[in-house]
C-alpha positions in Angstrom: 73.1 72.3 162.3 76.9 71.4 163.6 79.1 74.6 165.6 82.2 76.6 164.2 83.9 76.1 168.0 82.8 73.6 169.9 85.6 73.9 172.9 84.2 77.7 173.5 80.9 75.7 174.0 82.7 73.1 177.0 84.8 76.1 178.2 82.0 78.1 178.3 79.7 76.8 180.0 81.6 75.1 182.6 82.5 79.0 183.4 78.6 79.4 183.5 78.3 75.9 185.7 81.4 77.8 188.2 79.1 81.3 189.0 76.0 79.1 188.8 78.2 76.6 192.1 79.3 80.6 193.3 75.7 82.0 193.5 74.5 78.6 195.4 77.1 79.0 198.0 77.3 82.8 198.0 73.7 82.4 199.1 74.4 79.6 201.4 77.2 81.1 203.2 75.1 84.0 203.9 71.8 82.5 205.1 73.8 80.7 206.8 76.0 83.8 209.0 72.8 85.7 208.9 71.9 82.7 210.9 74.1 82.4 213.2 74.3 85.7 214.4 70.7 86.4 214.6 69.1 87.5 212.6 65.6 87.2 211.0 65.2 88.6 207.1 61.1 88.3 206.7 62.2 87.0 202.5 64.9 85.1 201.7 67.8 87.4 199.6 67.3 87.3 196.1 69.8 86.7 194.1 68.3 87.7 190.3 71.0 89.8 189.2 73.7 86.2 189.4 71.1 84.2 187.7 71.2 86.6 185.0 75.0 87.1 184.5 75.2 83.0 184.5 72.0 82.5 181.7 74.2 85.9 180.5 77.2 83.5 180.5 75.8 80.7 179.0 74.0 82.3 176.1 76.9 83.7 175.6 79.2 80.8 175.8 76.3 79.1 172.7 77.3 82.6 170.7 80.8 82.3 170.8 81.0 78.2 169.9 79.4 79.4 166.4 76.5 77.1 165.1 76.2 77.1 161.4 73.1 75.0 160.1 72.3 75.0 156.1 69.9 75.2 154.7 68.8 74.0 151.2 67.3 76.6 149.2 65.6 75.7 145.9 66.6 77.2 142.5 64.8 78.3 139.6 66.4 79.7 136.6 64.7 82.6 134.5 66.5 84.9 132.5 64.5 88.5 133.4 64.6 91.8 130.7 64.5 95.2 132.7 63.8 97.2 130.2 63.9 101.3 130.5 62.2 103.8 127.9 65.6 107.1 128.7 64.5 109.0 125.6 63.3 112.2 125.1 59.8 111.2 123.9 59.3 110.1 127.7 59.2 113.5 129.3 57.6 115.0 126.8 54.4 116.3 128.5 50.8 115.1 127.5 48.5 116.8 125.0 44.5 117.0 125.5 43.2 115.4 122.4 39.9 118.5 121.3 37.9 117.0 122.2 37.9 116.7 125.7 37.4 119.7 127.6 36.9 118.7 130.9 39.4 117.1 133.4 37.1 114.3 135.2 37.1 113.5 131.5 40.5 113.1 130.8 42.2 110.1 129.0 44.8 109.3 130.6 48.6 108.6 128.3 47.9 105.2 127.4 44.2 105.9 126.0 45.7 106.7 122.6 47.0 104.3 121.8 44.5 102.0 122.7 42.0 103.4 120.0 44.8 103.1 117.8 45.1 99.6 118.5 40.9 99.2 118.5 40.7 100.5 116.1 43.0 98.8 113.6 41.3 95.5 114.7 38.0 96.7 113.4 39.2 97.3 110.3 41.3 94.2 110.0 39.0 92.2 111.0 36.4 93.5 107.6 39.5 93.2 105.6 38.4 89.6 107.1 34.8 88.9 106.1 
């Protein structure tokens, strides 16, 4: 993995470190000022928003630096042929053979060619004998 512009990463991380330092400094000063004033808090103030901002800037610095990874992809070559029948015969409706009376026993679109292929295969096998 490499970076498109490592200088932007350095600048962004310096900004994030500066904000982290400022967050800690402000929290210490606030606690010191409250103690000097004689105010006691039941629990210390949370700095969640400030820390989320620091984290966001650090993530943004990494994103702006433009990390780039090259992943080798295996190449396989072959030929793909896509054939589509757009003739008028594909738009024709199927005709029910006379021998089929019920809808549940109706053959599919390929039953006719399948039956013809099996009949021709039987006739070829009889001729071979």
